[in-house]
C-alpha positions in Angstrom: 103.2 103.0 79.4 105.0 105.9 81.0 104.3 107.1 84.5 105.7 110.7 85.0 106.1 113.2 87.7 103.3 115.8 86.9 104.8 118.5 84.7 102.6 121.0 86.5 105.4 121.0 89.1 107.3 123.2 86.7 104.9 126.1 87.7 106.2 125.9 91.2 109.8 125.8 90.0 109.1 128.9 87.9 107.8 130.7 90.9 110.9 129.7 92.9 113.1 131.1 90.2 111.0 134.3 90.2 111.3 134.6 94.0 115.1 134.1 93.8 115.6 136.8 91.2 115.7 139.9 93.5 118.3 138.3 95.7 120.3 136.8 92.9 120.5 140.0 90.9 121.3 142.4 93.7 124.0 140.5 95.7 127.1 139.6 93.7 127.7 135.9 93.5 124.2 134.8 94.5 123.3 134.1 90.9 124.2 130.6 91.8 120.8 130.4 93.5 119.4 129.7 90.0 121.0 126.3 90.2 118.2 125.1 92.5 115.3 125.8 90.2 117.2 124.5 87.2 118.0 121.2 89.1 114.3 120.9 90.2 113.1 121.5 86.7 115.5 118.8 85.3 114.2 116.4 88.0 110.6 117.0 87.1 111.3 116.5 83.4 113.6 113.5 83.8 111.9 111.4 86.5 109.6 108.7 85.2 108.9 105.0 85.2 108.6 103.3 81.8 106.7 99.9 82.0 106.2 97.3 79.3 105.4 93.6 79.2 109.0 92.6 80.0 110.4 95.2 82.4 110.2 98.4 84.4 112.7 101.2 84.0 112.6 103.8 86.7 114.5 106.9 85.7 115.9 109.4 88.1 117.7 112.7 87.6 121.0 110.8 87.2 120.7 107.2 85.9 118.1 104.5 85.5 117.5 101.0 86.7 116.1 98.2 84.6 114.1 95.6 86.4 112.7 92.5 84.8 109.3 91.5 86.1 110.9 88.3 87.5 113.3 90.4 89.7 110.3 92.0 91.5 109.2 90.1 94.6 106.5 92.6 95.7 105.4 96.2 95.8 105.6 98.4 98.8 102.4 100.5 98.9 102.7 103.8 100.8 99.7 105.9 101.9 101.5 108.9 100.2 104.2 109.1 97.6 105.4 106.6 95.0 105.0 102.9 94.9 108.3 101.0 95.6 109.4 97.8 93.9 110.9 95.3 96.3 113.5 93.1 94.6 113.9 89.4 95.3 117.2 90.2 97.1 115.4 92.6 99.5 116.5 95.8 97.8 114.0 98.6 97.1 113.6 100.7 94.0 111.2 103.7 94.0 109.0 103.9 90.9 108.8 107.7 90.1 105.3 108.7 89.0 103.6 105.4 90.0 100.9 106.0 92.6 98.3 103.7 94.2 95.7 104.7 91.6 98.0 103.3 88.9 98.1 99.7 90.4 95.4 98.3 88.1 97.4 99.5 85.0 100.6 98.2 86.5 99.1 94.8 87.2 97.7 94.6 83.6 101.0 95.5 82.1 102.8 92.9 84.2 101.0 90.1 82.4 99.6 88.5 85.6 102.9 88.6 87.5 101.5 91.2 89.9 98.1 91.0 91.5 95.8 94.0 91.4 95.1 94.8 95.0 92.1 96.9 94.0 90.3 94.1 92.2 87.3 92.6 93.8 87.8 89.1 95.2 85.1 86.5 94.9 83.3 85.9 98.3 84.3 82.7 100.1 81.3 80.4 100.5 
């Protein structure tokens, strides 16, 4: 399964390029302003997390990290933003595109290695 940054963000990047056009075309040398929207568009297109039964592969603009399920000690669950995988050695790896609403799918793909925090627990008697 692939979790992506929403490509609707490219609309905002297009508006940014449009707003930069008057300044970039009238002042010599400011055409370099177009680097910002191009970099943002590349980030939106490239950032994702690919998950299968054996591993997670978070991809960033430059590079990717391959994590086996056995390397992940827990998940850090923010109120906003992306879920972060906490490694057994204490390091943290953000998972681009993975949000709290994706935890049931992530738990299912892990093959039981991760618990689904949204699942109902049986009542203690």
